[in-house]
MARTI-283239 format. One line per 5 residues: number of its first residue (from 1); their letters; for each residue x, z, y of C-alpha. Coordinates in steps of 0.001 Angstrom, whole numbers, plus 500000, padded with zeros to 6 digits. Layout:
N
NUM	A	X Z Y | ...
# end
This chain:
581
1	MDSIK	499790 500042 500485 | 503173 499199 502264 | 501287 496386 504161 | 498570 499120 504873 | 501005 501842 506294
6	RYLSF	502495 498785 508357 | 499429 497591 509918 | 498215 501025 511125 | 500894 501234 513498 | 498915 498713 514892
11	VKPYR	495903 500427 515068 | 497727 503684 516148 | 497465 502521 519854 | 493665 502677 519451 | 493350 506046 517330
16	WQIIG	490820 507536 520290 | 488838 504248 520807 | 488211 504169 516632 | 487589 507921 516801 | 484984 507853 519684
21	TLIIG	483217 504829 517737 | 483448 506906 514874 | 481291 509403 516590 | 478748 506847 518091 | 478289 505444 514781
26	IIKFA	477535 508995 513187 | 474651 509397 515809 | 473162 505796 514939 | 473151 506463 510975 | 472000 509965 511608
31	IPLLI	468618 509383 513433 | 466977 507382 510590 | 468145 510100 508190 | 465167 512017 509914 | 462588 509921 508720
36	PILIK	461891 511370 505416 | 461735 514595 507236 | 459247 513021 509009 | 457214 512388 505794 | 457562 515445 504254
41	YVIDD	456418 516999 507355 | 453297 514983 507640 | 452283 514699 504238 | 452686 518450 503113 | 452488 520038 506552
46	IVSGD	449497 517729 508183 | 447691 515935 505813 | 447662 518719 503593 | 448049 521327 505755 | 445321 524676 506584
51	LTTDE	444832 522385 510312 | 441297 521286 511755 | 441119 517333 512824 | 441889 518011 516129 | 445115 520158 515353
56	KTSHL	446761 517665 513136 | 445756 514741 515159 | 447401 516777 518140 | 450670 517335 515709 | 450675 513794 514400
61	LTVMG	451194 512715 518125 | 454012 515160 519081 | 456227 514222 516135 | 455644 510911 516269 | 456445 510832 520092
66	IMLVL	459569 512611 519680 | 460353 509883 517586 | 459310 506961 519242 | 462062 508249 522313 | 464564 508719 519413
71	FLVIR	464358 505117 518193 | 463278 503231 521362 | 464964 505092 524169 | 468253 506899 522022 | 469409 504236 519339
76	PPVEY	469377 501229 521188 | 472335 501725 523298 | 473481 504280 520545 | 474038 500776 518609 | 474858 498507 521459
81	YRQYF	478144 500744 521936 | 478790 501242 518288 | 479187 497207 518002 | 480925 496574 521062 | 483661 499543 520683
86	AQWTG	484055 498209 517007 | 484556 494909 518015 | 486857 495382 521082 | 489099 497232 519012 | 489266 494820 516141
91	NKILF	490176 492018 518311 | 492858 494185 520412 | 494603 494891 517801 | 494333 491407 516635 | 495796 490252 519607
96	DLRDT	498692 492403 519482 | 499257 491140 515819 | 499215 487354 516755 | 501160 488216 519985 | 503679 490199 517829
101	LFSHI	503518 487171 514905 | 503964 484657 517698 | 507247 486276 519010 | 508524 486278 515417 | 507845 482450 514968
106	QKLSF	509938 481975 518231 | 513020 483486 516270 | 512717 482294 512792 | 515541 478844 512631 | 515530 476032 511974
111	KYYSN	516356 476211 508368 | 512913 477998 508148 | 511117 475464 509539 | 512966 472749 507540 | 511514 474409 504386
116	TRAGE	508123 476037 505742 | 504825 473917 506320 | 503622 474056 509965 | 499656 474653 508246 | 501195 477315 506287
121	VISRV	502380 479207 509133 | 499387 478445 511612 | 497061 479673 508498 | 498935 483004 508142 | 498790 483365 512297
126	INDVE	495630 482308 512736 | 492960 482660 508881 | 495006 485816 507639 | 495138 487620 510902 | 491573 487020 511271
131	QTKNF	491172 488485 507570 | 492471 491378 508707 | 489958 492577 511512 | 487833 493544 508411 | 490300 496391 507698
136	VITGL	488984 497901 511154 | 485814 497126 510691 | 485284 498074 507681 | 488204 500276 506004 | 488367 502189 509394
141	MNLWL	484522 502618 510248 | 481758 501388 508273 | 483218 502993 505519 | 483363 506472 507180 | 480037 505700 508590
146	DAATI	478689 505188 505249 | 480370 508063 503878 | 479397 510523 506475 | 475660 509043 505675 | 475316 509876 502213
151	VIALS	477277 513296 502926 | 474693 514004 505407 | 471789 512664 503247 | 473146 515068 500106 | 473410 518081 502533
156	IMFTM	469954 517414 503586 | 468616 516850 499770 | 470336 519995 498692 | 468481 522145 501103 | 465089 520345 499570
161	DVKLT	465702 520594 496141 | 469147 521613 494123 | 468019 520226 490697 | 466996 517106 491979 | 469648 516284 494529
166	LVSLI	472028 516919 490805 | 469646 514472 489375 | 470216 511800 492020 | 473936 512013 491708 | 473912 511133 488030
171	AFPFY	475304 507615 488464 | 478094 508512 490929 | 480378 508214 488293 | 479867 504999 486395 | 479569 503582 490169
176	AFSVR	482997 505108 491157 | 484663 503228 487400 | 483020 500219 488013 | 484161 499944 491365 | 487539 500685 490321
181	YFFGR	487952 498335 487523 | 486670 495457 489227 | 487929 495864 492506 | 491927 496466 491112 | 491832 492445 490017
186	LRGLT	490091 491028 492622 | 493403 491385 495616 | 495393 489088 492985 | 492908 486587 493116 | 491950 486667 496962
191	RERSQ	495748 486359 497174 | 495642 483228 495165 | 492463 481705 496988 | 494281 482152 500717 | 497277 480766 499290
196	ALAEV	495388 477997 497777 | 493357 477490 501679 | 496900 477793 503268 | 498129 474504 501141 | 494912 472638 501972
201	QSHLH	495630 473252 506070 | 499134 472575 505802 | 498034 469014 504105 | 495280 468793 506438 | 497887 468899 509708
206	ERVQG	500480 467036 508014 | 498460 464299 507604 | 496711 464705 510607 | 499972 464313 512554 | 500934 461110 510327
211	MSVIK	497581 458916 510516 | 499101 456349 512007 | 500965 456006 508902 | 498386 456304 506728 | 496180 453458 508559
216	SFAVE	499003 451306 508760 | 499986 451174 505367 | 496320 451368 504429 | 496604 453645 501681 | 493251 455443 502642
221	DYEQK	491642 455848 499052 | 495179 456787 497839 | 495297 460275 500382 | 491521 460048 499838 | 492859 461253 495947
226	QFEGQ	495670 463242 497260 | 493130 465248 499558 | 491158 466027 496939 | 493547 467297 494038 | 494661 470223 497099
231	NSNFL	490881 470590 497928 | 490200 470696 493848 | 492724 473593 493612 | 491681 475808 496596 | 487950 475356 495085
236	SKALK	488881 476449 491272 | 490789 480015 493322 | 487304 480367 495020 | 485680 479958 492045 | 487305 482438 490025
241	QTSWN	487748 484854 492860 | 483699 484161 493347 | 482959 484698 489407 | 484952 488204 489128 | 482972 488811 492631
246	AKAFA	479957 488532 491185 | 480681 490224 488065 | 481523 493133 490064 | 477797 493098 491998 | 475877 492202 488869
251	VVNTI	477551 495478 487668 | 477360 498060 489928 | 473976 497009 491468 | 472287 497727 488251 | 474144 500655 488330
256	TDISP	472387 501784 492356 | 468999 500051 490490 | 468348 502428 487436 | 469017 505538 489818 | 466150 505552 491874
261	LIIIG	463830 504649 488756 | 465440 507695 487618 | 464436 509666 489921 | 460936 508730 490700 | 460525 509308 486890
266	YAGLQ	461688 513205 487561 | 460250 513883 490198 | 457078 512816 489690 | 457126 514560 485796 | 457988 518212 488762
271	VIQED	454656 516988 491117 | 452495 516963 487462 | 453778 519918 486386 | 453117 521574 490294 | 456896 522736 490636
276	LTIGT	457541 520087 493583 | 454933 519159 496531 | 454195 515498 496958 | 455770 515418 500334 | 459302 516619 498768
281	MAAFI	458889 513678 496088 | 457818 510885 498987 | 460902 512280 501135 | 463519 512168 498241 | 462567 508585 497134
286	AYIDR	463212 507726 501071 | 466422 509502 500797 | 467521 507981 497527 | 467052 504527 499740 | 469019 506120 502219
291	LYNPL	471577 507351 499794 | 472172 504508 497471 | 471769 501688 500576 | 475358 503160 502043 | 476724 502882 497880
296	RRLVN	475906 499013 497603 | 477325 498476 501503 | 480358 500178 500211 | 480567 497529 497029 | 480629 494850 499742
301	SSTTL	483143 496904 501595 | 485340 497173 498660 | 484985 493203 498526 | 485950 492807 502200 | 489149 495461 502492
306	TQSIA	490264 493254 498993 | 490404 490311 500910 | 491375 491925 504161 | 494653 493575 502190 | 495400 490652 500547
311	SMDRV	495654 488810 504083 | 497559 491787 504993 | 500144 491006 502283 | 500606 487510 503172 | 500921 488375 507223
316	FEFMD	503656 491038 506360 | 505078 488609 503799 | 505492 485835 506750 | 506598 488754 509311 | 509600 490365 506698
321	EKYDI	511167 486773 507065 | 514690 487152 507973 | 516270 485583 510897 | 519429 483375 510107 | 520264 483976 513613
326	DDEPG	520392 486806 515436 | 521746 489139 518569 | 524879 490559 517147 | 525231 494742 518044 | 526243 494823 521084
331	AVPCN	525576 491306 522283 | 526653 490382 525767 | 524299 487683 528281 | 526448 484915 528749 | 527432 484572 532324
336	NVKGD	529197 482514 534770 | 530048 479444 531917 | 532700 477435 532836 | 532051 475189 529795 | 535625 475585 527745
341	IRFKD	534506 474701 524146 | 536764 475096 521563 | 535818 474486 517747 | 538417 476631 515537 | 538695 475903 511826
346	VSFQY	534781 475457 511506 | 533668 474469 508508 | 529182 474410 507609 | 527065 474084 505132 | 523511 473729 505133
351	DPKEE	523191 475755 502082 | 525445 477637 499720 | 524683 474958 497024 | 525409 472230 499098 | 528814 470711 499569
356	EVLKG	530246 471423 503448 | 529056 469117 506186 | 531622 469529 508383 | 535318 470687 506949 | 537890 472399 508562
361	LNLDI	537186 471010 512197 | 539819 471862 514834 | 538997 470765 518774 | 539417 471812 522388 | 537057 470708 524814
366	RSGET	537708 471226 528760 | 535321 472240 531306 | 533572 469349 532880 | 534753 466705 530253 | 532660 464596 528534
371	VALVG	533169 463970 524904 | 531410 461438 522699 | 531199 461836 518748 | 530646 458486 516665 | 530901 457569 513431
376	MSGGG	528894 456466 510111 | 525227 457962 509443 | 525804 461273 507522 | 529619 462049 509290 | 528690 465114 510773
381	KSSLV	528328 464437 514229 | 524503 466259 515284 | 525430 468927 512801 | 528532 469557 515070 | 526718 469275 518397
386	SLIPR	523993 471744 516395 | 526004 474722 515824 | 527104 474716 519667 | 523563 476213 520799 | 523192 478202 517417
391	FYDVT	520584 476222 515901 | 522943 477293 512737 | 526033 479350 512779 | 529043 478545 511130 | 530015 478849 507723
396	KGEIQ	533698 479893 508486 | 536074 479654 511502 | 534790 480280 515276 | 533064 478103 518105 | 534506 479730 521398
401	LDGTD	532784 479416 524902 | 535098 480221 527390 | 537388 482263 524732 | 534705 484068 523490 | 533600 483671 519994
406	IRRFQ	529358 482472 521054 | 528194 484580 517900 | 529252 487893 521160 | 526908 486262 523039 | 523078 486825 523153
411	VRSLR	521118 483954 521539 | 518652 483063 524276 | 521156 483645 526951 | 523674 481206 525694 | 521176 478303 525238
416	DKIGM	519747 479051 528429 | 523465 477095 529516 | 522729 474619 527121 | 521084 471389 527754 | 519783 468723 525070
421	VLQDN	517978 465309 525094 | 517073 463754 521393 | 516348 461092 520118 | 513121 462203 519197 | 512027 464500 522262
426	ILFSE	508994 467020 521917 | 506205 466699 524484 | 503554 468885 524469 | 499927 467964 524855 | 499638 469359 528311
431	SVKMN	500744 467479 532042 | 503859 465598 533037 | 504625 468581 535384 | 503999 471498 532988 | 506679 469257 530389
436	IKFGN	509169 468976 533330 | 508557 472473 534201 | 509786 473616 530326 | 513346 473187 531755 | 512719 475909 534674
441	PEASD	509145 477244 534129 | 509652 479294 537669 | 510622 476003 539431 | 508546 474921 542382 | 506704 471370 542327
446	EEVIK	509595 470218 545003 | 511959 471009 542450 | 510070 468905 539726 | 509946 465847 541681 | 513275 466117 542459
451	AAKAA	514431 466249 539183 | 511953 463957 538206 | 513731 461391 540525 | 517073 462149 539394 | 515411 461021 536021
456	NAHDF	514419 457633 536884 | 510804 459202 536156 | 509039 459622 539716 | 508472 456061 539596 | 506447 455577 536309
461	IMKLP	504536 459294 536977 | 503221 458330 540237 | 501443 455363 538239 | 499733 457475 535735 | 496168 457965 536347
466	QGYDT	496350 461597 537844 | 500100 461535 538451 | 502112 464721 537084 | 498661 466065 536309 | 498222 463603 533869
471	RVGER	497833 465166 530453 | 500279 463039 528272 | 498500 464159 524411 | 499994 465698 520889 | 503509 464676 521302
476	GVKLS	503731 462160 524670 | 501255 460353 522461 | 500204 458714 525874 | 503412 457978 526808 | 506100 454808 526318
481	GGQKQ	509889 456121 524204 | 511318 455290 527176 | 509145 457193 529464 | 509210 460380 527516 | 513084 460193 527177
486	RVAIA	512764 460252 531329 | 510446 462610 531104 | 512802 465180 528428 | 516113 464198 530806 | 514233 465702 534261
491	RVFLK	513738 468940 532156 | 517392 469352 531619 | 517868 468259 535275 | 515953 471039 536167 | 517565 473580 534156
496	NPPIL	520429 472179 535595 | 522674 473892 532630 | 526807 474103 532128 | 526944 472393 529127 | 524783 469451 528038
501	ILDEA	524531 468125 524579 | 522549 463932 524255 | 521951 463350 520670 | 521145 459718 520025 | 519441 459732 523455
506	TSALD	519095 456098 523735 | 518955 454798 520599 | 515674 454133 520192 | 515078 452288 523485 | 514153 449163 524607
511	LESEH	517279 447238 526967 | 515627 448107 530325 | 514679 451363 529373 | 518103 452179 527884 | 519623 450682 531216
516	LIQES	517367 453080 533667 | 517782 456097 531087 | 521942 455631 530723 | 521916 455255 534616 | 520120 458959 534360
521	LEELA	522537 460660 531728 | 525680 459626 533649 | 524408 461361 536504 | 523402 464515 534531 | 526537 464575 532764
526	KDRTT	528449 464974 536225 | 530454 468123 536237 | 529169 469348 533301 | 531069 469697 529595 | 528958 466979 527839
531	FIVAH	528828 465827 523823 | 527016 462667 523023 | 526023 461838 520239 | 525502 458013 519602 | 525671 454765 517395
536	RLSTI	525620 452428 520103 | 528961 452313 520963 | 528515 450309 524344 | 527129 453736 525698 | 529625 455683 525223
541	THADR	532813 453329 526585 | 533236 455544 529748 | 533953 459143 528051 | 536634 460836 528477 | 537254 461147 524951
546	IIHME	535787 459064 521698 | 535957 461362 518222 | 535235 459189 515093 | 534290 461293 512308 | 533409 460653 508808
551	YGEIV	532418 462670 506145 | 532756 466184 508145 | 536198 465022 509437 | 537693 463645 512528 | 539435 460890 511614
556	EMGTH	540423 459846 515179 | 540230 460550 518658 | 541329 459139 522232 | 539948 457294 524999 | 537860 453786 524503
561	QELME	541170 451810 525356 | 543146 453701 523636 | 541211 453686 520424 | 540943 449835 520722 | 544664 449408 521557
566	KQGHY	544764 451679 517878 | 542841 449180 516091 | 541503 451741 513554 | 538098 452948 512415 | 536708 452977 515955
571	HKLFQ	537614 449263 516800 | 536363 447968 513749 | 533237 449716 514060 | 533092 448223 517880 | 533769 445017 517061
576	VQQLD	531086 444529 514123 | 528270 446130 516885 | 529875 443043 519379 | 529387 440458 517406 | 525875 442333 515975
581	Q	525038 441943 519744
# end
């Protein structure tokens, strides 16, 4: 029950609200418990009492007036505030839990996301967290209110007739055993059902994102079968859980249905033998309903709690995912960066079982230098630049920034000093302005426009339907490739970092867009330490140093002129590209 203990840490700040809701709830449930006493009083003391007709009428009107005040004036606001405070507390706890999870999501490494589907993460943050609210509403409120109702009802019943009350408790042990037996296994079945639902959601999320691929290859029928397979798996798990749940309800409800029959038979016998008044019998039958309805609700509560705890397990399993990249103890802010970067005996592998993608690299880059990384695909160029902002950590050796191992810096402050423009830059489905502001959320509109102009983006933005307020759609679908790149470059201009990484920033663009963006990138690279990963060698001839990499090692290094004169690997690659063009 470790999950419950951890969940209670989120509940603790709202304990007084929960206690207040319980007190209001006890009042709400206690008021209807007066009805059986009213029945007994009306039958034994008014209808069967030694009173005149006028006295009986007067007593009846008085007691009914009191009950009407209770049910029409007092109970409605009590019911409203019980419901309101219960939902308010539950939703506040979910707010805190989702807030914590989103913070956790942002700390998980690229490695985690490369091995986990987005739909799985979304399912845990949305579906599973929502299910845990039932633990608060049901487990911490309704369960105790039903238990309190049973205790109050039994206390009143004991004052009326001890033997009859003991007979009414005869089914309790059978009830307790059946609940324990059936609901023990339900938690595991519910977890399997939740996992199957998460898989459906993950599959659906991927297919919605890739709908253009499905349509362009005309594989709708194939994909329909794939989805039916995922959906069938969920149906199978859901039906297995439903079947077990139905068995539990069948057994428990049979027990709770038989109990009133036993009470009616025994009480009727007592009345025939004149050991019990008709009013007491009628009150007891009414109390049996008040006693066993909460018990039936407790069965529902057991199902709900089982589902809730299974979801809790999944939430905290996700929360326990370890951070591959985190601040070391005593990590310091990364301030006053000059931009000298040194790779010292750096080796790197994505997985301990796989071979190294970088092998014992040694490299010194001076502040303000532009370094281009070239070579065939799989040579380790993108892997090398992904180590600088610590998207991954080196396996061996160290990377130093201004003489300090980058692992000694706080991760977020290190990344704040690095600007990146990638081949496929992600834009969010908000306005152009908001996407540029990711570079600096506090920037003014004037600063945003200045950054857009520097990135050769201002002109095309002004031609959009709402200018800077135009929403770009999911992943920037409403913009062309060149426009997306210019927005991404504007983001980096706005950030104004001392270190710049350009990873295939122009490789997927047409010549006109490439020319505009190349101008922007060269402007952006001025007075910054810049790394350029490029396949198109004509775009990096201006670099201060060109590094040719193959199989995770540096095979050549120098200026464009030096490498051309050397007539080695770089010269051969350059000549091939020139012939292609």
